[in-house]
Structure formats: structure tokens, C-alpha cells
ZAMARGU-4260 file (C-alpha; in steps of 0.2 Angstrom, whole numbers, plus 5000, padded with zeros to 4 digits):
<rodrens>
0) 5106/4997/5177 | 5099/5012/5168 | 5080/5016/5168 | 5076/5022/5150 | 5062/5034/5146
5) 5052/5036/5129 | 5058/5053/5125 | 5066/5057/5108 | 5079/5070/5104 | 5081/5079/5087
10) 5095/5091/5085 | 5087/5102/5072 | 5087/5120/5077 | 5072/5121/5090 | 5069/5115/5107
15) 5051/5108/5108 | 5041/5093/5114 | 5030/5083/5103 | 5019/5067/5105 | 5025/5060/5088
20) 5039/5064/5077 | 5038/5057/5059 | 5055/5056/5049 | 5053/5057/5030 | 5041/5068/5020
25) 5035/5055/5006 | 5019/5046/5005 | 5022/5036/5020 | 5027/5051/5030 | 5013/5062/5025
30) 5000/5050/5029 | 5008/5045/5045 | 5010/5063/5051 | 4992/5068/5046 | 4984/5053/5054
35) 4993/5056/5071 | 4988/5074/5070 | 4970/5070/5066 | 4970/5059/5082 | 4974/5074/5092
40) 4993/5071/5095 | 5006/5086/5093 | 5016/5080/5078 | 5032/5086/5070 | 5036/5080/5052
45) 5055/5081/5048 | 5061/5081/5030 | 5077/5086/5023 | 5068/5096/5009 | 5051/5103/5014
50) 5048/5109/4996 | 5047/5091/4990 | 5035/5084/5003 | 5023/5073/4994 | 5034/5070/4979
55) 5044/5055/4984 | 5048/5045/5000 | 5062/5057/5006 | 5075/5051/5019 | 5078/5063/5033
60) 5091/5051/5040 | 5109/5053/5034 | 5125/5044/5040 | 5117/5035/5055 | 5111/5021/5044
65) 5128/5016/5037 | 5135/5012/5054 | 5120/5003/5060 | 5119/4992/5044 | 5137/4987/5046
70) 5135/4982/5064 | 5118/4973/5062 | 5119/4964/5045 | 5106/4950/5050 | 5093/4963/5054
75) 5095/4974/5039 | 5097/4968/5021 | 5101/4976/5004 | 5088/4976/4992 | 5088/4978/4973
80) 5073/4988/4969 | 5067/5004/4960 | 5063/5021/4965 | 5046/5022/4957 | 5045/5039/4949
85) 5030/5038/4938 | 5017/5051/4943 | 5003/5039/4944 | 4992/5031/4958 | 4982/5015/4959
90) 4981/5000/4948 | 4975/4982/4952 | 4977/4979/4970 | 4985/4996/4973 | 4968/5005/4970
95) 4961/4995/4983 | 4974/5002/4995 | 4970/5020/4991 | 4952/5017/4994 | 4955/5010/5011
100) 4967/5024/5015 | 4953/5036/5011 | 4941/5026/5021 | 4952/5030/5036 | 4952/5048/5031
105) 4969/5048/5023 | 4976/5060/5011 | 4981/5052/4995 | 4964/5048/4988 | 4958/5066/4989
110) 4974/5073/4983 | 4973/5062/4968 | 4955/5068/4964 | 4962/5086/4963 | 4978/5082/4954
115) 4974/5069/4940 | 4976/5071/4922 | 4970/5054/4916 | 4958/5042/4925 | 4955/5024/4920
120) 4947/5009/4929 | 4958/4994/4925 | 4952/4976/4924 | 4934/4980/4919 | 4933/4964/4909
125) 4932/4955/4926 | 4921/4957/4941 | 4921/4973/4952 | 4930/4965/4966 | 4946/4966/4956
130) 4944/4982/4947 | 4959/4993/4948 | 4956/5012/4950 | 4971/5021/4942 | 4975/5039/4938
135) 4990/5048/4930 | 4995/5063/4940 | 5001/5080/4936 | 5017/5079/4946 | 5018/5097/4951
140) 4999/5098/4955 | 5000/5083/4966 | 5015/5090/4976 | 5008/5107/4978 | 4990/5100/4983
145) 4998/5089/4996 | 5009/5103/5003 | 4993/5114/5005 | 4985/5100/5014 | 5000/5096/5025
150) 5003/5114/5030 | 4985/5117/5034 | 4983/5101/5046 | 4980/5106/5064 | 4993/5099/5077
155) 5006/5097/5063 | 5023/5106/5063 | 5036/5105/5049 | 5054/5105/5051 | 5068/5104/5038
160) 5084/5095/5042 | 5093/5078/5042 | 5092/5065/5057 | 5109/5058/5060 | 5108/5047/5076
165) 5098/5039/5089 | 5102/5045/5106 | 5095/5037/5122 | 5089/5048/5137 | 5090/5041/5154
170) 5077/5049/5166 | 5075/5063/5153 | 5092/5071/5155 | 5107/5060/5153 | 5111/5058/5134
175) 5121/5043/5128 | 5132/5044/5113 | 5132/5035/5096 | 5142/5020/5100 | 5132/5015/5115
180) 5116/5017/5105 | 5122/5006/5091 | 5129/4993/5102 | 5113/4991/5111 | 5100/4996/5098
185) 5092/4979/5096 | 5093/4974/5114 | 5084/4989/5122 | 5067/4988/5128 | 5064/5006/5126
190) 5068/5017/5111 | 5083/5028/5110 | 5082/5047/5106 | 5086/5053/5088 | 5098/5067/5085
195) 5099/5078/5069 | 5113/5088/5061 | 5115/5105/5071 | 5113/5101/5089 | 5096/5107/5095
200) 5084/5096/5105 | 5067/5091/5100 | 5058/5078/5112 | 5044/5066/5108 | 5036/5051/5115
205) 5035/5041/5099 | 5044/5041/5082 | 5039/5035/5065 | 5053/5031/5052 | 5048/5032/5034
210) 5064/5034/5025 | 5060/5027/5009 | 5074/5021/4996 | 5087/5035/5001 | 5095/5027/5016
215) 5112/5024/5007 | 5106/5019/4990 | 5118/5015/4976 | 5111/5022/4960 | 5113/5012/4944
220) 5110/5017/4926 | 5079/5000/4933 | 5066/5014/4930 | 5061/5019/4912 | 5071/5033/4903
225) 5061/5049/4903 | 5057/5055/4885 | 5054/5072/4877 | 5036/5071/4871 | 5039/5084/4858
230) 5050/5071/4848 | 5037/5057/4848 | 5028/5053/4832 | 5011/5051/4840 | 5002/5047/4823
235) 5010/5030/4823 | 5004/5026/4841 | 4987/5019/4848 | 4978/5033/4858 | 4972/5028/4875
240) 4958/5040/4882 | 4953/5042/4900 | 4936/5036/4906 | 4922/5046/4900 | 4916/5047/4918
245) 4931/5047/4929 | 4929/5037/4945 | 4935/5047/4961 | 4947/5039/4973 | 4939/5047/4988
250) 4922/5042/4995 | 4920/5061/4999 | 4919/5065/4980 | 4906/5061/4967 | 4918/5068/4954
255) 4936/5072/4951 | 4941/5090/4948 | 4946/5089/4930 | 4932/5089/4917 | 4932/5072/4907
260) 4935/5081/4891 | 4951/5090/4898 | 4960/5073/4902 | 4976/5071/4893 | 4977/5055/4882
265) 4990/5041/4885 | 4997/5031/4870 | 5002/5013/4867 | 5016/5006/4857 | 5025/4989/4857
270) 5043/4982/4858 | 5048/4971/4843 | 5061/4959/4838 | 5074/4972/4835 | 5071/4979/4852
275) 5073/4962/4860 | 5089/4959/4850 | 5097/4975/4856 | 5093/4970/4874 | 5099/4952/4873
280) 5116/4957/4866 | 5119/4968/4880 | 5112/4959/4895 | 5130/4958/4903 | 5130/4977/4905
285) 5115/4978/4916 | 5116/4977/4935 | 5099/4968/4935 | 5105/4953/4927 | 5118/4940/4933
290) 5125/4928/4920 | 5128/4910/4925 | 5134/4896/4914 | 5127/4879/4918 | 5126/4868/4903
295) 5117/4879/4891 | 5119/4898/4895 | 5106/4904/4906 | 5102/4921/4914 | 5097/4922/4932
300) 5086/4937/4937 | 5088/4947/4952 | 5074/4955/4961 | 5066/4970/4952 | 5050/4980/4952
305) 5043/4986/4942 | 5048/4971/4931 | 5062/4977/4920 | 5061/4975/4901 | 5077/4964/4902
310) 5068/4952/4913 | 5052/4952/4901 | 5063/4948/4886 | 5071/4933/4895 | 5055/4926/4903
315) 5043/4929/4888 | 5054/4926/4873 | 5046/4930/4856 | 5032/4941/4864 | 5031/4959/4860
320) 5028/4970/4876 | 5017/4985/4879 | 5024/5002/4882 | 5011/5015/4888 | 5017/5033/4885
325) 5011/5043/4900 | 5012/5062/4901 | 5019/5069/4917 | 5008/5085/4918 | 4999/5099/4909
330) 5014/5110/4908 | 5027/5096/4906 | 5034/5089/4889 | 5041/5074/4898 | 5033/5057/4895
335) 5035/5042/4905 | 5036/5025/4895 | 5028/5014/4907 | 5033/4995/4905 | 5051/4998/4899
340) 5061/5000/4915 | 5079/4996/4912 | 5097/4998/4919 | 5107/4997/4902 | 5120/5010/4898
345) 5114/5026/4891 | 5119/5023/4873 | 5111/5006/4873 | 5095/5013/4881 | 5095/5026/4866
350) 5096/5012/4853 | 5083/5001/4862 | 5071/5015/4863 | 5073/5021/4845 | 5069/5004/4839
355) 5051/5005/4845 | 5038/5010/4833 | 5034/5029/4835 | 5050/5032/4845 | 5062/5032/4830
360) 5068/5050/4833 | 5064/5052/4852 | 5076/5061/4863 | 5079/5054/4881 | 5078/5068/4894
365) 5084/5056/4908 | 5091/5039/4906 | 5083/5024/4916 | 5091/5020/4932 | 5090/5008/4947
370) 5091/5010/4965 | 5099/4998/4977 | 5092/5001/4995 | 5092/4994/5012 | 5077/4988/5022
375) 5074/4981/5039 | 5067/4964/5041 | 5048/4968/5043 | 5046/4952/5054 | 5054/4963/5068
380) 5038/4973/5068 | 5021/4970/5077 | 5005/4971/5067 | 5004/4989/5073 | 5021/4992/5064
385) 5029/4996/5081 | 5046/4987/5083 | 5046/4972/5094 | 5062/4976/5102 | 5060/4995/5104
390) 5044/5002/5112 | 5038/5018/5103 | 5048/5016/5087 | 5037/5013/5071 | 5043/5009/5053
395) 5033/5012/5038 | 5036/5013/5019 | 5049/5006/5008 | 5061/5004/5023 | 5050/4989/5027
400) 5054/4981/5010 | 5039/4987/5000 | 5039/4996/4983 | 5026/5008/4977 | 5017/5024/4983
405) 5001/5015/4988 | 5010/5002/4999 | 5020/5016/5008 | 5005/5026/5011 | 4995/5012/5018
410) 5009/5008/5030 | 5011/5026/5034 | 4993/5029/5040 | 4993/5013/5051 | 5010/5018/5059
415) 5004/5036/5062 | 4987/5030/5070 | 4996/5018/5081 | 5010/5029/5086 | 4997/5042/5092
420) 4986/5029/5101 | 5002/5022/5110 | 5005/5040/5117 | 4987/5040/5123 | 4989/5023/5131
425) 4976/5016/5120 | 4976/4999/5111 | 4983/4999/5093 | 4972/4998/5078 | 4975/4981/5070
430) 4968/4977/5053 | 4967/4958/5049 | 4967/4950/5032 | 4948/4950/5032 | 4947/4968/5036
435) 4956/4975/5021 | 4971/4974/5009 | 4980/4985/5022 | 4978/4970/5034 | 4984/4958/5020
440) 4999/4969/5017 | 5005/4971/5035 | 5001/4953/5039 | 5012/4947/5025 | 5026/4958/5030
445) 5026/4955/5048 | 5024/4936/5047 | 5032/4931/5031 | 5045/4945/5028 | 5051/4948/5010
450) 5066/4944/5000 | 5061/4956/4986 | 5052/4972/4985 | 5034/4968/4991 | 5020/4974/4979
455) 5001/4972/4982 | 4991/4961/4970 | 4973/4956/4972 | 4979/4938/4972 | 4987/4940/4989
460) 4970/4943/4997 | 4960/4927/5002 | 4944/4937/5004 | 4944/4948/4989 | 4926/4947/4985
465) 4923/4955/5002 | 4937/4967/5000 | 4931/4977/4986 | 4936/4995/4981 | 4917/5000/4982
470) 4914/4995/5000 | 4930/5001/5009 | 4921/5014/5018 | 4908/5002/5025 | 4922/4991/5031
475) 4934/5003/5038 | 4927/5021/5042 | 4918/5016/5058 | 4934/5007/5064 | 4944/5023/5061
480) 4930/5034/5069 | 4930/5024/5085 | 4949/5027/5088 | 4948/5045/5083 | 4956/5047/5066
485) 4941/5049/5055 | 4933/5066/5056 | 4914/5069/5060 | 4910/5075/5042 | 4916/5059/5034
490) 4908/5047/5047 | 4891/5056/5045 | 4892/5054/5026 | 4896/5035/5028 | 4882/5033/5040
495) 4870/5040/5029 | 4875/5029/5014 | 4876/5014/5025 | 4858/5017/5032 | 4851/5018/5014
500) 4862/5003/5008 | 4857/4992/5023 | 4839/4996/5021 | 4839/4992/5002 | 4850/4976/5005
505) 4838/4970/5018 | 4822/4974/5008 | 4830/4964/4993 | 4834/4949/5004 | 4816/4949/5011
510) 4807/4950/4994 | 4806/4932/4988 | 4796/4926/4973 | 4797/4913/4960 | 4807/4917/4944
515) 4791/4917/4935 | 4783/4930/4947 | 4799/4941/4946 | 4798/4941/4927 | 4779/4946/4927
520) 4780/4958/4941 | 4796/4968/4935 | 4793/4965/4916 | 4810/4955/4914 | 4815/4948/4898
525) 4825/4933/4895 | 4820/4924/4911 | 4816/4906/4912 | 4799/4901/4919 | 4803/4893/4936
530) 4794/4890/4952 | 4810/4891/4962 | 4810/4905/4975 | 4823/4918/4974 | 4826/4934/4984
535) 4829/4951/4976 | 4847/4950/4981 | 4849/4933/4972 | 4840/4941/4956 | 4855/4954/4955
540) 4867/4939/4953 | 4860/4938/4936 | 4870/4951/4926 | 4854/4955/4915 | 4844/4961/4930
545) 4847/4978/4938 | 4840/4987/4953 | 4831/4998/4941 | 4822/4983/4934 | 4817/4977/4951
550) 4811/4995/4956 | 4798/4993/4941 | 4789/4980/4951 | 4792/4988/4968 | 4793/5007/4965
555) 4789/5012/4983 | 4803/5002/4990 | 4817/5008/4978 | 4812/5024/4970 | 4824/5035/4980
560) 4838/5022/4978 | 4837/5021/4959 | 4838/5040/4957 | 4855/5039/4965 | 4866/5031/4952
565) 4881/5030/4964 | 4871/5021/4978 | 4862/5010/4965 | 4878/5004/4958 | 4885/5000/4975
570) 4870/4989/4979 | 4870/4980/4962 | 4889/4975/4965 | 4884/4969/4983 | 4870/4959/4976
575) 4880/4951/4962 | 4892/4944/4975 | 4878/4939/4988 | 4880/4920/4987 | 4899/4920/4986
580) 4901/4933/5000 | 4890/4922/5011 | 4901/4907/5008 | 4916/4918/5011 | 4909/4925/5027
585) 4910/4907/5034 | 4928/4906/5030 | 4931/4923/5038 | 4923/4917/5054 | 4935/4902/5054
590) 4950/4913/5051 | 4945/4925/5065 | 4942/4910/5077 | 4960/4906/5074 | 4966/4924/5072
595) 4960/4929/5089 | 4967/4914/5098 | 4981/4924/5106 | 4998/4916/5109 | 5007/4920/5125
600) 5020/4934/5124 | 5032/4925/5134 | 5030/4908/5125 | 5048/4900/5123 | 5046/4890/5107
605) 5064/4883/5109 | 5056/4872/5123 | 5042/4865/5113 | 5047/4847/5109 | 5034/4845/5095
610) 5042/4858/5084 | 5057/4854/5073 | 5073/4866/5074 | 5068/4876/5059 | 5050/4879/5066
615) 5057/4884/5083 | 5069/4897/5074 | 5055/4904/5063 | 5042/4906/5077 | 5055/4913/5089
620) 5060/4926/5076 | 5043/4931/5070 | 5035/4930/5088 | 5017/4928/5080 | 5004/4937/5090
625) 4990/4924/5086 | 4988/4906/5080 | 4982/4913/5064 | 4998/4923/5061 | 5008/4908/5065
630) 4999/4898/5052 | 5005/4910/5038 | 5023/4908/5042 | 5031/4898/5028 | 5038/4881/5034
635) 5026/4879/5049 | 5018/4862/5047 | 4999/4859/5049 | 5003/4845/5062 | 5014/4858/5072
640) 5000/4870/5072 | 4987/4858/5079 | 5000/4853/5093 | 5003/4872/5096 | 4984/4875/5097
645) 4982/4861/5110 | 4997/4867/5120 | 4991/4885/5121 | 4973/4879/5127 | 4982/4869/5140
650) 4994/4884/5144 | 4979/4896/5147 | 4970/4884/5158 | 4985/4883/5169 | 4988/4901/5170
655) 4970/4907/5171
</rodrens>
């Protein structure tokens, strides 16, 4: 029997040794490489085109995947999805992810603050917990700013080339060929080495694969067609201005780089009955729609993200659909029509687009298209994003079945952190569902898997009142600092904010008066006369009461706070959710009681008689780390979870 090491080989033109190698230079790859480097690991980032780092999730793997997917059809699936090419970041749910990435000292939030041309907080009609920070980027600015950041990152080397194989090294010197590796890939307990296209060797102790949608994608004619902005009649459209005071993504910034008045506007138009008629008549020509006749004619929709205009027309008959016309940069005339992704033939796309108000004479620069790409079953991954079968191999990004820059970047930073921690022999950083949206994302993928491109929504988070964009630093920065991936400057800034924040919250909690007393002392209007005692924090639940109002009655306690609009706003948001958060904290405690009840690694579910055959198969496949993870696997009954809880307690008593 061979004894396998954790070394990796890259045939790429130089002979070196690294702690971590990251394959792919897109959003997952850049976050992963930078995180591992910040943690002190020597990192090599490999991309087949270094000039496009930070632009898309680029694959550095070429022909290896074809053979692997043919041999292991159960482990890999083909996914109909779309390569999102809109140069924008954030949105509802997605903006939360960017804030959390930034709280862990990630890159994309700071780069967005440097590169944006239009900033807008979405969902402002609802509470701050579900506000969605979003910004339109200048495509070229984002790419150039990201490259400057990556090239200046200590401990990080860049190499251009294409990975073609995994090669296993025995005792560090005996290399095994492609057929052996493919035959044994999912049975090995240690990871094979990776080779690239020209024969040189690069060794590392851990590898992160972030190969995006370019594995062996089959391109169709799913994203929107790109338009020539010079041929759009803007006078017919509704102008959409950016926010008067843009909200930065990064906690390090109080303002974005661009001046508010310099933001480029977006524009709004709508589809109409003529547009819908053109689409309906040609549904049989789009790869996104499968026609099936069963009684009356019906169209069954395949998986598609962002939702195509074809699917919208079918699902919401008679409704006109919004199209946001978004510029791609200061020096670009290309406009991205957000909301009208399609895979219709070019001539039909042209007729469809020109049926829209304001686009009657528009020219298409690039027709819309879709991408069919392969992904691994993410249930094969641990919550650290390391593969269960192969130690030292991590996957992040769209290769795990997700869609979107933000989801890819969120996975990338966690995979990068944990690949570096593994090299150092440290425990991985695991975020649970109560820690952040990143925890929700990874838990959903690793316990439930996905049958369509996974996209983050606020509705996926059970504890969204706690997991707000405004408090991501207070939730996560200290966790990152403790494992060595948050720099001193950021940590000190967070500590200063937290000290003032906690002091103000505690003071508000301790101040208790009747509503009548609050009204008289703080000169509040519209308050009812009541003898009921309320704390200052509870007073902030009333939307008509601000911290500035309370400071009138208690100037010594809050004078310094109210002079800082940024901090004042954060405290008011926290106060507005005070009672709800208290209730939610009890739910979190219950979740974590179950979450941290670890299940034995060697537990053989096939031998547990209280499980049915489907439950045995699902638990064996997912191999949940905790009872909490097991509870979120679809198809596991509550009664089986109770029996599993009893079994594990008894098991631990016997083996302790």
C-alpha cells in the first residue's frame, strides 16, 4: 500500500514550494488567495490569463475535468446556469455577503468603494435588516483596482497557465499518472498532485479550486444582450439616480471614492404585450425552455439564474417587466439591460429588444447567451469547504453550484482561510447560520446540496434581524482576527467602534422611565401619557424617537455619540430591533445547543434501525458534522432526529 503525502505538483514553468495554491483568478480565487496570504501562508495563484484577474471566475483547469466528469457522473452534475457578466455588486442578500467578506478583511468591498459609478441601497421601504447595498461598477476600474491589490499582497505569487491534471506523489518523489488518479480520485484519503500544461513542478500542501463556469461549458445564444448606449432614446425612459450619499461597502470607509454628483444614472423601461408576443411565439427556439404537451400545452422551465425573460413571461402572464439600463463604465458606451436575460436566436433578440419603449432603434453589441456548466455535489464538502474524501483539497465558487460574484467571493475567503489554517495544523474557521449569511450559504450547500444555481436571498436566513449589513464587523471581525486573517488596523478600528457602541447600548438599556417622563425630559411630541417603564433602548423601537431626541434629555451621556452620524445610525438600528433580537437570541441558543452536539465521524448510519432506507442514504452521503446540520437535511424526520439525539448521547457515554 502506498503512503500518500499532501504535496501538490503544478507543471507550469517554475519549480517552487508553496503552502497553498489557488486555481482560478475570479472572485472566489482572488479572495481565497488573499485570505491565505494574509494568514501568513506562501500562496501561488494560478490563472490562464493574469490580465483578467478580478474580472470573472476564470478556469485554470483545461482538459482534466472532461475525463473526470465522464468517469464520475454521480459526483458531478451538469447545470444550466448563466455566467453573470453584469459589472455590479450587491443587492438584497448579496450586499450582506459583501459586508461579511469585508468584516473578515476581504477585498471586494474595498474594491467596490474605489470602482463604483452608481450606488443604491435597495429595499429601503423595509427595515434595515433586509436593506440591500448595491453598486454598479466601472468594469475596467474594478479589474485594474483588484489587480493592484492582488499584485501588492505580501506572500502572494501569480502564475499564468492552465492546470490539466491531478497527480499523486508518494513519499514526495514518485508521481502517478492520470489514469491512476482518475481511478482513485474519490477513494483517496489524501489529495493527489496537480499538473499543468508545460511540465514544470510546483509543490504545495493545500489546493483551492475556484474554476467557475468555464470547466467545459457549452455556450448557448441566458445573459442579457449588451446594447450600444448611443442608440438608446433616453428621453423616453425613467431616470434612476444613485443615492445622494452613497453607502460604502467597506467598514474601513466612511465614503466611496466617487463624488455623489459624478455618479452615472441608470434608466428604467418596461416590456409590453408586443415584447411578450415575440417571446411566446419563439419559445421553442430557446435552450432554456422545454416544451411538453400534456392536455393543454404547457412549458416546463429549466433552472435559470438570473431568471430569464422567457420564464418571466410564462410565469407572470399579462405583467410588464422592468428593465434597468445600466452603464458599464465611464469610458464605455455599452449598456447592460438588467432583467431581460435570454437565449433566443439573435434575430429574435433584436426584434424583442426593439419592441421595448426607448429601444426602438437600439443596436445590439453582443447577443444574450447562456452557459451550461458542471459543478460538484457540494454535499461532498465539509463546512470548511475541504472535500470529505480528499484531505487538503478545497472547492469554492461556482464549481460548488452557486451563481453570482458575491456567493463565489464568500466561499473563496472561507476556503482560503481554512486552507491556510490546515497547513498550520489549526482548527478551521466555521461560521454557523447564526454567525452570518456566509454561514447560511455554506450550510445550505454542504447539507442540502443544490439542483439549480444557488443564489443568496435574505429569506434563507432564519436570524436575519441579527445578521444585518450594519453589524457584520461586530459579528465577524474578532473571529477573523483570532485566526490571523484580519489585520491590526481593521481590528483596532472595530474595537474602538464596539467600545463606544456597547457603552451607548448599555446606557440606553439602564435608563428606565415612564413614557410620560421620557416625553417631558426629552421634549418628545406625539407620545402617549403612560406610567409604563421603558428603557432608552425600547424607546428607539418607536420610529419617531431618535438617539438625538434622547440626547436632549441626557446630553452628558450621548453628546459624543450624536456628533458621529455613522455611529448614531448604527445604534438606532440596533435599538429598533432590540426586543426582536432578544427573542431571536433565545432561538440562536437553542440552535447552537443542537448545532454543537457533534456526531461521531465514524457513525455508520446504515446500522441504525430507527432510520428508514432513504434517511440512511442521505445521512451517509452528507455525513453531517452536528445534529443541527442533520436537522437541515431534506427528508430527515423529526422523530428520527429525536432517536438520533438519544443514540448519540448513549454512544458518547459508552465511548467516554
